[in-house]
N, C-alpha and C positions, 0 to 999 in steps of 0.2 A: 329904129322904131321905138322900142322901150329900153330904157337904161336901168330902171329899178322897178321890180315887181314885188308887191307885198302880198303874201299869202297868209290867211288866217287859218289856224287849225285848233280844233278841240279834241282831236283824236277820233272823231266819228268817221264812218265810212264815206259820207259826203265830203268831209274835210280832206280825207285821204285822196279822193278823186280830184278835188280842187287843187291839192298840193301837187299831184302828178301833172295836171294840166299846166299849172304855173311853172313847174320845173322844166317841162318840155318847151314851153313858150320862152322862158328865160334862156334856155340853152340855144334855141334857134335864133334868138336876137342878140346873144352875147350879153344879156342883162344880168345884173345882180339880183338875187332872190333873197328877200327878207321874210322869214317865217315868224309869225307872231302867235303866241298863245296867251289868251286872257284867262288867267287862273281865277277861280272863285275866291272871294275874300273869306269864305267860310266853308268848311267841310266838317261834318260830324265824324266822330270816331267810328260810328256804324258805317258811314259811307266809305271811309278809308279801309276799314277792316273787311268790307265786302267787295272791294275793288279787285279786279283781276291782277292789278299791279302790286298788290299787297306783298306778295312774295319777293318782290324786288327791292323792298325798302331796306336801306342800310341798317346795320345793328344799332347805330346811335339813334336813329329815328325810332326804331322799335323800342329801345330802352326809354326814350322820352315818352312814348305812348304808354308803356307799362307804368311809368312813374305817374302819369296823369290818371290812369285807371286806378292805381293805388290811392291817389289823393282823393278821388271822388267816390271810392268804394263805400257803399253804405249810405251815401247821400241821395236824396230823392231829387232828381233833376227834371222830372216831368213838368213841374210847374214853371220851370225856367227855360225849358227847351232842351235840345240834345246837347250832349257833351261835345265841345269843340275839339277837333283834331289839332295837333301842333302845327305851327306854320311850316316846320321842316318837312312834314309829310306832304302838304300842299305844294311846296316848292319842288320836292322830289318828283311828284307826279307831273307837274307842269314841265319840268326839265326833261323828263322821260318822253313825254309827248313831242316836245321840240326836237330832241335828238333822233327819235324815230322818223319824224318828218324830214329832217335835214338829211339823214342817211338815204331815205327814199328819193329825195330830190337829187342827190349826187348820183344815185343809181340810174336816174333818168337823164343824166348828161349835164346837169347844172353844176358848174365848177365853182361859182362864187355864191356861197350860201351863208347867211347869218341868222342867228336865233335871238328872239326877243321875248322875254317873259314879263308880263305886266299883270296888274290886278285892277279890278273895277268892273264897270259896265262894259260888256263886250263890244257893242256897236260903237260907243263913244271912244273906247281905247283903240280900237282898230282904226278909226278915222284919225285920231290924234297921232298914232304911230305912222300912218301913211303920210300925214303932213310933216311930221318930224323927219322922216326918212326921205321926204321929197319923192315919194313913189309916183311913177307914171301910170300905174295900174294896180288895182286891188283885185285879187282873185279869192273868192269865198264860196264855200259850199251852200247849196240852197237850203239845207236843213241841217242842224247840228244836234247837240245833245241837250238842248234847252228843254225845260219842263212845260207844263200846260200854260204857264204865264206867257210863253212865246206866242201862243195862239191868241191870247187875249190882248196883248200889248203890241203885237207885230214882231216878226222874226228879226233876228240880228241882221241877216242879209238884206232884208227890206229896209231897215233903218240905215244900213251902210250905203246902199245905193241912193237913198233919198238925201243924204247929207254929205257924202264924200265930195271932195273938190276935184278928184281925178276920175277917169273912167273905171268902171267895175265890171268884172266878168263873174257871173254866177254859174257855178257848175252843179249840175244835177247828178 
């Protein structure tokens, strides 16, 4: 039936349910599961520091963040926007989400799992990766961690089903 299934995750509860469904489906079909996380191009230091995953950051990333804090200490950034987090923190969070999803997929019986970390527009990158991977099916949660912009512009899942070249399964 399916040879390769692509599941998108952002770490949300809906994405976790979609990942579980994708893993069980892949296991039942003997399909390969490709888990994709589209990391944001920008996170602020405040977002990183308030994240539940902050405690898991490696010392090198924490040191890089401290150096950035020291560099901008005393400067007024409100006119320019928030202080950006280092790319290493964004990479770490993205990889942590992928590793958790892959471990859950294996726990649900999926033996062949790969992880892909990409950046950019979520819907566009999911569709691109599905094409690149030659996926037979995209599995995505109905609602993710997107902000209010998702309501105004249309959700990621809606954009994916509108433009993907393969069938899509939306998990609620």
